[in-house]
C-alpha positions in Angstrom: -9.1 17.8 22.7 -8.7 18.8 26.3 -11.2 16.9 28.4 -13.8 19.3 29.9 -14.3 17.6 33.2 -13.2 18.5 36.7 -10.2 17.9 39.0 -7.7 19.1 41.6 -4.3 19.6 43.0 -1.9 18.1 45.5 -3.1 15.8 48.2 -0.5 16.9 50.7 2.9 18.7 51.0 4.6 15.4 51.6 6.3 13.9 48.6 6.0 10.1 48.4 9.3 8.3 48.4 8.4 6.6 45.1 8.5 10.0 43.4 12.1 10.9 44.5 13.9 9.9 41.3 17.3 11.2 40.6 16.4 11.8 37.0 20.0 11.3 36.0 19.2 10.3 32.4 16.8 13.2 31.9 19.4 15.6 33.2 22.1 14.3 30.9 19.8 14.3 27.9 18.7 17.9 28.7 22.3 19.0 28.5 22.9 17.1 25.3 19.8 18.5 23.5 20.7 22.1 24.6 23.7 22.0 22.2 21.3 21.8 19.3 20.4 25.5 19.6 23.8 26.3 18.0 24.5 26.2 14.3 27.7 26.7 12.3 27.4 29.8 10.1 30.1 30.3 7.5 31.8 33.7 7.6 30.8 35.7 4.4 34.3 36.6 3.4 35.8 36.0 0.0 38.8 34.3 1.3 39.8 30.6 1.2 39.6 29.0 4.6 37.7 31.9 6.3 36.0 29.4 8.6 32.7 29.6 10.4 31.1 30.9 13.6 29.0 29.0 16.0 25.7 31.0 16.2 22.8 30.6 18.6 19.3 30.2 17.1 17.5 30.8 20.5 14.1 32.2 19.9 12.6 32.1 23.5 10.6 35.2 24.3 10.1 35.2 28.0 7.4 37.8 28.5 4.0 37.7 30.3 1.8 36.4 27.6 -5.3 29.1 23.4 -7.5 31.7 25.5 -6.1 35.1 26.3 -2.9 34.1 24.7 -0.8 35.5 21.8 0.8 33.9 18.8 4.1 32.0 19.2 7.1 33.1 17.2 9.0 30.9 14.8 11.3 28.5 16.7 10.1 29.8 20.1 8.9 26.3 21.1 11.1 24.0 19.0 9.8 21.0 21.0 6.2 21.5 19.9 4.4 18.5 18.4 0.9 18.1 17.0 -0.9 14.8 16.9 -3.1 13.8 13.9 -6.1 11.4 13.8 -7.8 9.9 10.8 -7.8 6.9 8.5 -6.1 8.5 5.5 -3.7 11.4 4.8 -6.3 13.5 3.2 -8.6 13.5 6.2 -6.2 14.2 9.1 -7.7 16.0 12.2 -5.1 17.6 14.4 -6.7 17.2 17.8 -3.9 17.0 20.4 -0.6 18.4 21.2 2.6 16.9 22.5 6.3 17.5 23.3 9.4 16.1 21.6 11.5 14.5 24.4 13.8 12.5 22.1 14.3 11.8 18.4 12.0 8.8 18.8 9.3 9.7 21.3 6.6 12.3 21.9 5.2 13.0 25.4 1.5 13.6 25.5 -1.7 12.8 27.4 -3.1 9.2 27.7 -6.6 10.4 26.6 -4.9 11.5 23.3 -4.2 8.0 22.3 -7.5 7.7 20.5 -10.2 10.1 19.1 -13.8 9.3 19.5 -14.6 10.0 15.9 -11.2 9.6 14.1 -9.7 6.5 15.8 -6.2 6.1 17.2 -3.4 8.6 17.0 -1.6 8.0 13.7 0.6 11.0 12.7 2.9 13.5 14.4 4.1 16.8 13.0 6.9 18.8 14.5 8.8 22.0 13.4 5.7 24.1 12.7 3.7 27.0 14.2 0.9 27.1 11.6 -1.2 24.0 10.6 -2.2 25.5 7.3 1.3 26.7 6.3 3.7 24.2 7.9 6.9 25.6 6.3 10.2 24.0 5.4 11.2 23.0 8.9 8.1 20.7 9.4 8.7 17.0 9.7 6.0 14.4 9.7 6.3 10.9 11.3 3.9 8.0 11.6 3.1 6.5 15.0 4.1 2.9 15.5 3.4 2.5 19.2 1.0 4.2 21.6 2.1 3.7 25.3 -0.3 4.8 28.0 0.8 4.9 31.6 -0.1 1.5 33.1 -2.2 3.1 35.8 -4.4 5.1 33.5 -7.9 3.7 33.5 -11.0 5.6 32.4 -13.2 7.0 33.8 -10.6 8.0 36.3 -8.6 11.0 35.2 -5.4 10.0 37.1 -2.1 9.3 35.4 -3.2 11.0 32.1 0.2 10.7 30.5 1.5 8.7 27.5 4.3 8.3 25.0 4.1 8.0 21.2 6.9 6.0 19.5 7.7 7.2 16.0 8.3 5.0 12.9 11.4 7.0 12.1 13.6 9.3 14.2 13.1 13.0 14.1 16.0 14.9 12.5 17.0 17.2 15.4 18.4 20.6 14.7 18.1 24.2 16.0 14.4 24.4 14.9 13.3 21.0 16.0 14.7 19.8 19.3 13.5 18.2 22.5 12.5 19.9 25.7 13.8 19.0 29.2 11.8 17.1 31.7 11.1 18.6 35.2 12.6 16.2 37.7 12.0 18.2 40.9 8.6 17.9 42.6 8.8 21.4 44.0 8.8 23.7 41.0 10.7 27.0 40.9 8.8 30.2 40.2 5.1 31.1 40.3 4.2 31.0 36.7 4.5 28.7 33.6 3.7 28.9 29.9 1.2 26.7 28.1 1.3 26.4 24.4 -1.0 24.7 21.8 -3.3 24.8 18.8 -6.5 24.5 20.8 -9.6 26.6 20.8 -9.2 30.3 21.6 -12.7 30.7 23.1 -14.8 28.3 25.2 -17.7 28.4 22.6 -15.4 28.2 19.6 -16.1 25.4 17.1 -12.5 24.7 16.1 -8.9 25.0 17.3 -6.4 27.6 16.2 -4.4 27.1 13.1 -1.6 29.0 14.7 0.4 28.0 17.7 -0.6 30.1 20.7 1.0 30.7 24.1 -0.3 31.9 27.4 1.3 32.6 30.8 -0.5 30.9 33.7 -0.1 31.0 37.5 0.4 27.9 39.6 -2.7 27.6 41.7 -2.7 26.5 45.3 -4.3 23.3 46.5 -6.9 25.3 48.4 -7.9 27.5 45.5 -7.9 24.5 43.1 -10.2 22.5 45.4 -12.7 25.3 45.4 -13.1 25.0 41.7 -13.3 21.2 41.6 -15.0 20.3 44.9 -17.9 18.4 43.1 -15.5 15.9 41.6 -13.8 14.7 44.8 -14.7 11.1 45.5 -16.4 10.6 42.2 -15.5 8.0 39.5 -13.3 10.7 37.9 -11.4 11.3 41.1 -12.1 8.3 43.4 -9.1 9.0 45.7 -9.6 12.7 45.7 -6.5 14.9 45.1 -3.3 13.0 44.5 0.3 14.4 44.2 0.5 13.5 40.4 -1.8 16.5 39.6 -0.7 20.1 39.0 -3.2 23.0 38.9 -2.6 26.2 36.8 -4.6 29.0 35.4 -5.6 32.6 36.2 -8.3 32.8 38.8 -9.6 36.1 37.5 -10.3 34.3 34.2 -9.5 35.2 30.6 -6.4 33.0 30.2 -6.4 29.2 30.0 -5.8 26.1 27.9 -8.8 24.6 26.1 -10.0 21.7 23.9 -7.3 20.9 21.4 -4.5 21.8 23.8 -4.6 18.3 25.4 -1.3 16.6 25.7 0.6 19.8 25.1 3.2 21.2 27.6 3.0 23.4 30.6 6.6 24.6 30.7 9.1 27.0 32.3 12.2 28.6 30.9 15.5 27.2 32.4 18.4 29.4 33.3 20.7 26.4 32.7 21.1 24.8 30.2 20.9 27.8 27.9 17.7 28.3 25.8 15.8 25.3 27.1 12.3 24.7 28.5 11.5 22.3 31.2 8.1 20.6 30.9 6.4 20.6 34.3 3.0 19.4 33.2 0.9 17.8 30.5 -2.4 19.4 29.6 -5.1 17.0 30.9 -8.5 18.4 31.7 -10.6 21.2 33.2 -14.0 22.7 33.6 -14.7 25.9 31.7 -12.0 27.4 29.5 -10.9 30.8 30.7 -13.8 31.3 33.2 -13.3 32.9 36.5 -12.2 30.6 39.3 -11.8 27.7 36.9 -8.2 26.6 36.6 -7.1 23.5 34.6 -5.4 20.3 35.6 -2.1 19.0 34.3 -0.3 15.7 34.9 2.8 16.5 37.0 5.8 15.3 34.9 8.2 14.9 37.8 6.1 12.1 39.3 6.6 10.0 36.1 10.3 10.4 35.5 11.2 6.8 36.3 8.5 5.5 33.9 9.4 7.8 31.1 13.2 7.0 31.4 12.5 3.3 31.4 11.0 3.5 28.0 12.7 6.4 26.2 16.3 5.8 27.6 16.3 2.2 29.0 
């Protein structure tokens, strides 16, 4: 359900003082959740008191990789969430993605709070890479509260970020565990990985039943503006390019997020803590999925750390 509209990148290289959050709570939670990658595995020895080993269940595959993407492997993105819409359990439409950031909250896009044809976001599933065959690790939770960023107001596309509060905490383990939040405005590296169950072609009628991943480039402000020049100053972007936006894609075309990936993460692999992703962006909107010179727009997570922490870890 990624909005096919138009947008841009950073307004300037100067970071507003309001965005300079220490992110202390996010840092500490990141370290805490990283321990979930380990499980105790009992030593297969026929001897009383043989004990157990602490074994890593890390499944990150950091290789150059949705449109132009490849299938994700089991447990590769343990923070993946998919958001369901519909009035009853037999007619659920999984139209948006999200990210587990705690046992009680899912991070997603504000425009994913409600579907035009199915009503408000109602269910969340985690611990799966196939919608048709969820598997034993899948957990389902009902949504009890939908929290849009207070500055999100349609038709403007700014501040497209939201939180879903769950009716019951997620059981966290090595297969289902939160991602870290990017707290630094300037992001390390030149590439990031997007993941989701969205359409795998621009003219496709439905999203993918399998979780897909794709590696994307961070796009410069100049290049991003070329693709979204027509939207500057319009009702969608009345203030032009603001620092809360992040642009990513492949300018040659062929790789991108698309409808159905909305709310899902744009992420990078951390070197520390071990086996953790940092969510740098939330899939928001774009123009043409996978077309040449047509990058997509993501809500920059680091500019919303104070707001997120005030709700998730008050």
